Structures are given as structure tokens and as C-alpha cells.
N, C-alpha and C positions, 0 to 999 in steps of 0.2 A: 459103437456106431461111428463111422468116419464121417466127418463133416467137410463140406466143401465151402467155397466162398458165397454160393448162393444160399446155402443153408444158414449161414450166420448173418446174412443180410448185406453183404458186400459183393460188388462185381468189379472186374478188371476192365479198363478201357484201353485199347491199343493205340499206340502212338506211332504213325507211319514214319515220322521223321527220326525219332530217337530209338525206335524199336524196343521200347521199354514199356512196362505195365505199371499204371498207377492205380492205387486203391481208391475207390470212390464209394462213400457210404450210401446206402439206399435210403431215399428220403422218407420212406414209410416206417423206418425203424424208429421207435419211441416218439412217433408223431404222425400226422396225416391220417392214413387209413387205419393205423393201429388202434385209434380210439373207437373206430366203428367195430373193430374186433372185440374190444372191451364191452361195448354196448351188446354185441351178439352174445358174447359169453354171459353177461349179466342177465339177458333175457332167457338164455337157456337154463340157467340156475333157477330162475323164477318158475318156468314152465315145468321143469323135471323135478328138482329137489324140492321146490315149494309144493308142488301137488302131491309128492310122495309123503312129506311130512304131514299132509292134511288127510291122509287116508284113514285116520281114525274115525272120521265122520261116516265114510262109506263102510267101514267095518261094522258099525252099528247097524247100519241098513241091511248088510249081508246077514247079520246074526238073526234079525227079525224075519227077513225074507226066506231064508233057507233052513232056519232052525237046526243048524249044526253046531257041534261043539266049538268053543272058543279057540282051542288049539288048532283045530282043522280050518277054521275060518281065517285065523291069523296068517296061515301060509300064503293067502292071496297077496297080502301087503308085503309080507317078508320076501316072497319070490321077486316081486317087482324091484324092491329096494336092493336086494342082495345081488340079483343078476345084473343089475345096472353097474355095480362095481366089479363083480367077479369077471365079467366078460371083457374087462378093460385091456389086459394083455392080448387077447385074441382080436379085439377091435384094431389093435395096432397093425395086424396083417392087412386089413382093409385100407388103413391110412397110408401104409407103404406102397400099396398097389394102386389104389384109386385117388388118393388125396383126401384131405380133410372135408373139402366142400361136398364132393359126391357122397362121401360116407355119411356126413351129417344130414344131407337132404333125404337119402335113403332111410336113415334112422327116424327122421321126422315123420315120413310116410308110415313107417312101421309102427311107431308109437301111437299115432292117430288111429291106425287101423285096430290096434289092440284095445283102445278105448271104446271105439264104436262097436266092435264085435262083442265086447263085454256087456253092452247094453242088452243083448239078447240072451244073456245067460240064463239057463234053466236050472243049474246047480253049481255048487262050489268047485267041483272038479272041472267044469267048463271054464270057470275063471282062472284056474291054474294055468291053462294053456293060453287063453286070449289076453288076459291081463298080466299074469305073473310072468310068463315066458315072452310072448310077443311084444307087449309094451315095455317089459324090462330090457330085452335085447335092443329094441329101438331107442330106449333112453341111454343105454350104453353107447350106442353108435353116435349119438349126438353129444353126450357129455364129454367123452374123451377128446374129440376134436376141439370142442370149446375151450378146454384147458390147454391143449397142445398149441393152438393158434396164438393165444395170449403169450406163451413162452417164445414162439417164433418172432413175433413182432416187437417184443420188448427186450431190451438189454439192461440199460441204466435204470429204468422205472419198472422193472418186472415185479418187484414186490408189491408196489403201489397198484399196478394193473391187476395182478391177481387178487389183491385184497378187495378192490372195487368190484370185480366181477363175482367173486364168491359171496359178497353181501347180498346177491339176489337170492341166496337160500332163505335168509331171514325175511326179506320182503315178500318173497314167494309163499312162504308158510303163512304169513299173516293174510295175504291177499287170497290165496287158494282156499284157506279155511273158511273165510267169509263167503267166498264165491260158491264153494261146494255146499255149504250149510243153507244158502239162499236157494240154490238150484234144487236141492233135495226137498226143501220145504215147499216150493212152488210147483215143481214139475215131476218130483219123484226121482229116485236114484237112477233109474234106467235112462230117462231123458237127460238127467244131469251128466251121465257118463257120455251120452251121445253128443251133447253140447261141448264137453271138455275135450272129446275127440276133435271136434272142428276147431277148438282153440288151439289144440296141440299141433295143427297144421302150420302154425306160426313158426314152428321149429324149422320148417323148410326154408322160410325167409331168413331165419338166423343163419342157416347153413349156407345160403346163397351169399351172405355177407362175408363168408370166409374165404375171401380172395387169396389164392396163393401167392407167396412172396416172390414175384418174378424179378428178374434182373434185366437191365437194359441191353445186355449182350444178346439174350434170347430174342428180344423184341427186334433188334437190329437184324439178327440172322433170319427172322421170319419176313422182314421187310425186303432183304436181299432176295430170298427165295421167291416172293411175290412179284418183285420187279423183274427177275429173270424169267419167270413164267409168262409175265406180260410181254416182255421183249420177244420171247420164242413165238407167241401167237401173232404178234405183229409182223414178225419176219415171215412167218408161214402165209399170212394173208397177202403180204407184198409179193412174195414169189408166185403165189397162186394167181395174182392179178395180172402178171406179165403176159401169159398167153391170151388172155381176154383182150388186152390192149393191142397185141400184135395182129389178132384176127380182125380188129376193127378197121384196118386199112384195106380190106377186100373191095373190090369194084362192085358196083351195083348189079352188073350183068352177071358176074359169077355168083353173086348171092341168089339171083333169081333162079339160075340153072341148078345150082347145087342146094337150094333151100330145102327141098323135100328130103334129099339124101341126108343133109345135115341134121334135119329134124329126127330121122330115124336113128342116126348115129348118136345124137344127144340123148334120145330116149334110151338107147341101149346102155350108153355111158352112165346116165342117171340110175338105171336099174342096177348096174354093176356096182356103182358107188353105194347105193342103198344096201346091197347085200354085203359089200365090204365093211360099211359102217356097222351093220348089225353084228358081223363077225368080230370086228375090232371092239365093239361095244361089250360084247360077251367076254372077249379075252381080257379087256381092261377091267371088267367087273370081277372076273375070277382072280385077276392079279391083285385087285384091291382087297378082296376078301382074304387072299392068302397073306398079303402084307399086314392087314389088321390082326389076323390070327397069330402071326409070328411076333408082332409087336406086343400083343396082349400076353403071349407066352413069356417072352423075355421080361416083361414088367412084373408078371406074377412071380416068376422065378427070382428076380432080384428082390422083390418086396418080401418073399418068403425067407430068402437068405438073410436079409437085414433083420426081419422079425425074430428068426430063430437064434441068430447070434446075440441078439439083444437080450432076450428073456431066458432062453435056456443056456446061454453062455454065462449066466450070472450065479452059477452054482458056487462059486468062490465066496460069495457074500456070506454063506451059511457057516463059513469057517470063523466068522466073527461072532463070538458068543454074545456080546452085547446086542448085536443086530437080531440074533435068534431070540433073545429076551424081548426085544422090541416087537417082533412078529407075534410072539406068544401073548404079549400085552394086548396087541391089536385084535386078537381073536375074541377077547372079552369086552373091549372098551366100547366099540360102537354100538353094541346091542343095549348097553345101559342108557345111551342117548336116544336110541330109537324106541325102545319100549314105551316110555311115557307118551309119545306121540300117538302111538297105536291104541293104547289102552286107557289113556286118561279121559277121553269122552265118556266111556262106560263107567269108570270110577266115579266121575262126577254125578252121573245119573243114579248110581247106587247110593251115594251120599245125599241125594235130593238137593243138589246144588245146581240144577240145570238152569234156573232163572239167572242166577248170578253169572253162570258161565256163558249164557247167551249174550249178556251184555258185553263182556270182555273174556273170550276164551282163554283157558289156561295155556293151551299150545301157542296162541298168539303171543302171550307173555314171554314164553320161552324163545320164540322166533325173534321178537324185537330186541330183547336184552342180549340175545346171541350176537346180533350185529355189533353192538357196542363192546361186547366181550372180545371179539376178534380185533377190533381196532385198539382198545385199551391194552390188552395183553400184548399186542404187537409192539405198541409204543414202549411199554415197560421193558420187554425184552430187548429192545434196541438200545437201552441205556448202557453206557460203558461199565458201570459198576454192578450191573445185574446179569446173572447167568441165565441164558435161555433154558438150559436144562433144569434149573431150579424153578423157573416160573412154570415150566411145563409139568413138573411133578406136583407143585402146589395146587395147580388148576385140577389135575386128576384126583388128588386127595379130596379137594373141595366137592368135586362132582360125585365121587363115590360115597361120601358122607351124606350128601343130599338124596342120593337114591335110597340109602338105608333108612332115613328118617322120613321119607315121603309117605309110607303107609301109616305113620303115626299122626298125621295131620288129617283131620276130619272137618275143617272149616275152610270156607273159600279163601279167607285172608291167609291162613297158614299154608294152604296149597299154593296160593299166588307167591308168597315169599320164597318157598322152596323152588318153585319153578323159575322164578327169577335168577336164583343162584345157579340152577342147572343150566339156564341159558347163558349166563356170564362165564361160568367155569368151562363150558364146552367151547368157548372161544379159543381154547388151545389147538383147535384143528388148524388154525392159521400158522401155528409154530411147528407143525409136523414136518414140512419140508426142510425147515432150518435144523431141526433136531436129526432128522435122517442124514442131512448132509454132514453134520458133525460126526455122525457115526461111521459112514462109509466113504466119505469124501465126494468132491464134486463130480469125479469121473464116473462114479457108480450111482449117482443121485437118482437118475431116471428109472433104472432097473429096480433099485431098492424101494423107491417110493411106489412103483407099480405093484410090488409084492405086498407092501403095507396095505395099499388100498384093496388088493384081492383079500387079505385077511379081514379087513373091515367089512367087506361084502359078505364073507362067511358069517361073521358076527351078526350082521343085519339079517341074514337069512334064517339063522337058527334062533335068535333071541326072541322075538315076538311069539312064534309058535310054542317055544318052551314055556314062556310066561302064560300063555293060554292053557297049555297042558296042565300046568301046576294049579291053575284056577279050577279046571275041570275036576281035579282030585280033591282039592281042599276047599273049594267054593269061596276063596279069598284070593285077591291079588297081592296080599301082604308078603307071602312066601315067595312069590315071583321076584319081587323087588329085593327081598333079603338074599336069595340064592344068587341072583344076578350080581347084586352088589358085592357079595363075598368073593365070587369068582373074579370080578374086576379088581377087588383089593388084592388078591393073590397075584394077578398080572402086574400090578403096580409095585408090590414087594419084590417080585422077581426083577423087574426093571430097575429097582432101586439097589438091590444087592449085587447084581451082576457086574456093574462097573466097579464096585468097591473090591470084589474078588479079583477082578482082572488087573486092578492097580496093585494089589498085594502081591499077585504073582510076578508082575513086572519088576517089582522092587526085590523080590526074593531071588530072582533068577541070576543077577550078576554076582551075588554072594555065593551061589552054588558053583558057578564057573570058577571063581577064585579058589574054592576049596579043591576043585578037581585039579 
């Protein structure tokens, strides 16, 4: 993707004397309205990611209401979570065409509509369409602009801004878990979803805050066009007033004699002018429509070209074997983080720990510690003597061990300790952009990270239904965690071995050339 001065936040100011262009920074970069963008992204993470991580409460309500299998019911939550991430590359087309603000506002309306329509669900399959697809696509249309806008408004403090905005996931999980539990208890799950749909309309407000990063040059051009149009109308009025003034010098006698004739002439002139205005109005209206259609066609064509070259032109990334291993890891990683959020509330109910869990839910423990995990792991990886790659791998090994030992815990304290470790070790999500940049370079970061997010979406889409299907067969969640944990372990091992193989091949290649 080619970038312009406006894209990176700088605009050129013309100097009429020197005929030179000086670079002037945009005041909103790393300050000003940029912090409102951080607030908007923070609220988006609360309303979207937070509510999705609290879907385990609604999953229990759907199981009781529709009496379907756990594998089938889990598809509702997984569709919403997976589609939010999977549609990311395709939402880029709307961003390139319409901009982040319009895309986010449209997504907010669609997300709220999905919640409201789901309140009238008569079966699980109805929820697949209304909540899984409709609300999921709407969430993706808001989530991606929230991430993109922070990157556009920040350069020096980009890591800090992204870190602050993504902490909304932890806060949102804690708040939405309490809110949905209270609403379901007081009003029932249908009214709870209706109320949550009304709350989700605040995503439109968040989208309205995503003001595009405009340059002063564009504002000056608009001002000049407006002044020119005003001058044109003033001149037209001035010239049209001249004949009126010249007619004002007629004598009174002539006015009396020719009064009736002039009235007839004026009536005919006014009738002709009305007809001419109506014709000109129709012509101008048709021209405006044609102009709008042509502008829209050009915008869509340019946006599609940029989107296509960005994502489908990234096939060269898959020649990097370490990146391919990274994608393979992502296909199993996110499901291990999502499955506890969906199925923990029912596991707690089976272990008769509902009273302790009502005081402080286990999912809230994961959410709160997850916030500190992101911050602490980010600080540790920034130390000069510490490798970000090693911190990333250690966090993954810790998380997979927690997933494997979670079924062995049958007390609230044991489950709480494991959930705290899950929340802390899953803080490696904040390191994923850094690791991706180290693998593919800064020039391919956007495309590579979009592919990784898509792989995470597939993992979130398939993980919870798979766990529910295993439960339907074995009547236990233990095997669900074991199988998912082992697949996650395979992904980590591939991710660990592939760089070593590549280093060995790079060392052996010069010796082969010397032999030849």
C-alpha cells in the first residue's frame, strides 16, 4: 500500500515567495484528538470483546431454553467470536471505500440489530443467523476500524496507545459478565439481549468519534471553493440587479400608460422563468446524480484495488516457513483461550460451585489478571537483555499447561489459581504484533497480522463447538481440554522447531556453495 503525506499525518504548506514546500506536522498526531480515538477504541473493546467473552452465561440459558446438544449450542457463541475476526480482511474493503467512521457506525447498527433480533429466537438455528452472523459481522465492522484508527493517529506512542485501548477487553469481560448475569436473573435472557442491543448502540457513538485525519491543505481547498461559489452568486445577483435599477428612471406617465402591458409581460416572463428553473432544476438534479454515481464508482474501484493488492498480493509471505509455522500455531492457539470462557460457567455448575462463583466469577478472574499480564509481559519484553520471542514462547507453554491441568481441579480455589495463570499467560496477545514484525519485517506487518487474526478467528470458530461435541460423546469436559491442549502443544512445538531448522539450513548453505 502506498502512503501519502496525509496518510502519515503530515501536510505540505505552499510558500508563494520561496515557491518551496515545508513539512508541517499534524497537531493531532500523538496528541489532541488522538486520545479521543484511544477512548473510542477502549469502549469498542469493552462492548465487543467484553460481551463476547461473557457469552458463557447466555450459553447456559440457551441450553436450558432449547434443550439442544452442547456442541450445537456452542456454535452460536463461536460464530459471533470467529466471524468478528475472520471478516477483518474483507472489512478492509469498506474502510478503503467508505472510511473508518461510516464503517464503524454501520457496524454498530448491525451489531445492535443482531442482539435485538436474537431476543425473539425460537430455536438455536435462528440464533446462528441473528447473533452468530449478523452481530458477528457488525462486531467486525467496528472492531477493525477501532484498531486501524489508533495506528493512524499515533506514531511515537503507538505501542502505549494500542496497549491502553486493548485493556478494554479485560475490563469489558469483567463488567459484561456481571451485567449479563444480573439482567438474566432479573429480566430473563430474552430481555437481557434486548437491553444489551440498546447498550450496543453506543458503538455508533464510538464510530462517530473516529474523525478522519484531515490535512490543512484539504480544508484550505474547501474554503477557496466555498469563497469562489459565494463570489459567483454575489456577481450574479449584482448583474441581475442592473436592469432593475435602469428601469427605475422611467417617468410616471410612461408607467401609467404601459403599466398594464408591463404586468402582462412580467407575468409571461415569470411563467417562462418558472418553466426554465424547473427544467434547469431537473437537469442539475440529473447531473448531480451522475456526478455522485461516477464519484462512487471511482471510490469503489480505487478502494477495491488497494484492498486486493494489500491482501491477495501477500502470497509471498507464505514462502517464509517460520511465518507458515506461526499461522499453523494461530489455528490452535486462540481456541484454548476462548473455550474456558464459553464452558466454565457450566463446569462450575456441574462441580456445585455456583455459590462461590456468584461471589467472584472465574471468567472475571481471567479478565482482570489478563490486563496485568499484557502490561507486565510487555514491560519484560522491552528489557534489553530479554528476547521477545522467548517471552512469547514461555507464555504459550504456561498457557497450554494450565489448559491441560484445568480438568484436574475440582475446588473453587484450585480453579481460581489456574484461571489466574490463564489470564496472565494469555497476555502474550500484546506481543503478537512485535513477533510478527520480527518474522516478516515492518513493510509486511499489516498483511501478515491480518492473516494471523484470520487464523485466530478460525480457531475461535471451531474450538467451542468441538469442545461441546466431545462433551456430548464422553459426557465430560475433561477430554475437550486435553485434546485442545495437545493440539495447541503441537502448534507451539512446530513454532519452536521451525526457526532452528531454518538457522541450520542457512549455516549449511555457504559450505555447500564452497564445495561446488
